[in-house]
C-alpha positions as CSV (number, residue, x, y, z in Angstrom):
1,M,124.5,150.5,75.5
2,D,121.8,147.9,75.1
3,P,120.2,146.8,78.5
4,F,120.3,143.2,77.6
5,M,124.1,143.5,76.9
6,I,124.5,145.0,80.4
7,L,122.4,142.1,81.9
8,W,124.5,139.5,80.0
9,I,127.8,141.2,81.1
10,F,126.4,141.2,84.7
11,L,125.5,137.6,84.6
12,I,128.7,136.5,83.1
13,G,130.6,138.5,85.7
14,I,128.6,136.9,88.5
15,F,129.3,133.4,87.0
16,V,133.1,134.1,86.6
17,G,133.2,135.5,90.2
18,F,131.3,132.4,91.4
19,M,133.7,130.1,89.7
20,A,136.7,132.0,91.0
21,G,135.4,131.8,94.4
22,I,135.0,128.1,94.1
23,V,138.5,127.7,93.0
24,I,139.9,129.8,95.7
25,I,137.9,128.0,98.4
26,Y,138.9,124.6,96.9
27,R,142.6,125.6,97.1
28,K,142.4,127.1,100.6
29,V,140.1,124.5,102.2
30,A,139.8,121.3,100.3
31,V,143.6,120.8,99.2
32,P,144.7,121.1,102.9
33,L,142.0,118.8,104.1
34,K,143.0,116.2,101.5
35,R,146.6,116.5,102.6
36,E,145.6,116.1,106.3
37,K,143.4,113.0,105.4
38,M,146.3,111.3,103.7
39,E,148.6,112.0,106.7
40,I,146.0,110.7,109.1
41,E,145.6,107.5,106.9
42,T,149.4,107.0,106.7
43,K,149.7,107.3,110.5
44,K,146.8,104.9,111.0
45,R,148.4,102.3,108.6
46,S,151.6,102.8,110.5
47,L,150.0,102.3,113.9
48,S,148.1,99.3,112.7
49,A,151.3,97.6,111.4
50,L,152.9,98.5,114.8
51,Y,150.0,96.9,116.7
52,G,150.3,93.9,114.5
53,K,154.1,93.5,115.3
54,I,153.5,93.8,119.0
55,T,150.5,91.4,118.9
56,E,152.6,88.9,117.1
57,Q,155.1,88.8,120.0
58,F,152.4,88.0,122.5
59,A,150.2,85.6,120.3
60,P,152.0,82.3,121.4
61,F,151.3,83.3,125.1
62,M,147.6,83.9,124.5
63,K,145.1,81.5,126.1
64,D,143.6,80.6,122.8
65,Y,147.1,79.6,121.2
66,P,146.7,75.8,120.6
67,Y,150.3,74.8,121.2
68,D,153.0,74.9,123.9
69,S,154.4,78.5,123.7
70,K,157.7,77.2,125.0
71,K,158.1,75.3,121.7
72,F,157.6,78.3,119.6
73,R,160.5,80.2,117.9
74,F,160.2,83.5,116.3
75,I,161.5,84.1,112.8
76,G,159.9,87.4,112.1
77,S,160.0,87.5,108.3
78,P,158.6,86.2,105.9
79,I,156.7,84.0,108.4
80,D,156.3,84.8,112.1
81,G,157.7,81.6,113.4
82,V,158.1,77.8,113.8
83,Q,156.3,75.7,116.3
84,F,158.1,72.5,117.2
85,E,155.8,69.7,118.3
86,D,156.8,66.1,119.3
87,D,155.4,64.7,116.0
88,K,155.5,67.6,113.6
89,I,156.9,71.0,112.7
90,I,154.3,73.9,112.1
91,F,155.1,77.2,110.3
92,V,153.1,79.8,112.0
93,E,151.8,83.2,110.7
94,F,149.7,85.4,113.0
95,K,147.2,87.6,111.5
96,S,144.8,90.1,113.0
97,A,142.1,92.5,112.0
98,G,141.2,90.4,108.9
99,S,144.7,90.9,107.2
100,K,145.6,88.4,104.6
101,L,148.9,86.5,103.6
102,T,151.3,88.3,101.5
103,P,152.1,86.9,98.1
104,E,155.4,85.7,99.5
105,Q,153.7,84.0,102.3
106,L,151.2,82.3,100.0
107,K,154.1,81.1,98.0
108,I,155.7,79.6,101.3
109,K,152.5,78.1,102.3
110,K,152.1,76.4,98.9
111,M,155.6,75.0,99.1
112,V,155.0,73.6,102.6
113,E,151.6,72.1,101.5
114,G,153.4,70.6,98.4
115,K,156.0,69.0,100.6
116,K,158.8,71.0,99.1
117,V,160.6,71.3,102.4
118,E,164.1,69.9,102.9
119,W,166.7,69.6,105.6
120,F,170.2,71.0,105.2
121,S,173.3,70.7,107.3
122,F,176.2,73.0,106.7
123,E,179.5,72.1,108.1
124,I,181.8,74.8,109.2
125,K,185.4,74.2,108.7
126,W,188.1,76.2,110.6
127,E,191.4,76.3,108.9
């Protein structure tokens, strides 16, 4: 057999073995690490959301809150609450860690700023 043919077969075998090794290592190491990373990121987002919910409950009682906390009422969703002052009513949304308003909250904000707010009384009749 030709020595160059043996050399080529040897080099191709080394290359195929190297590529197979990379695939095996990828499947055994990289794929589980990616899954673990995704799980950690999911837990982090969940804890961040929980932290936000807990913080919202205490925000009206924080020193920097500009209004009387006794006049604040929690709603929860889609906005956090309503602040009742003597001369105005304020819709309040607490945000932390640079979070932004959701599309639904932006829509509500736009309606309030556009004065599309009404009063409605519903009379309950017992028969």
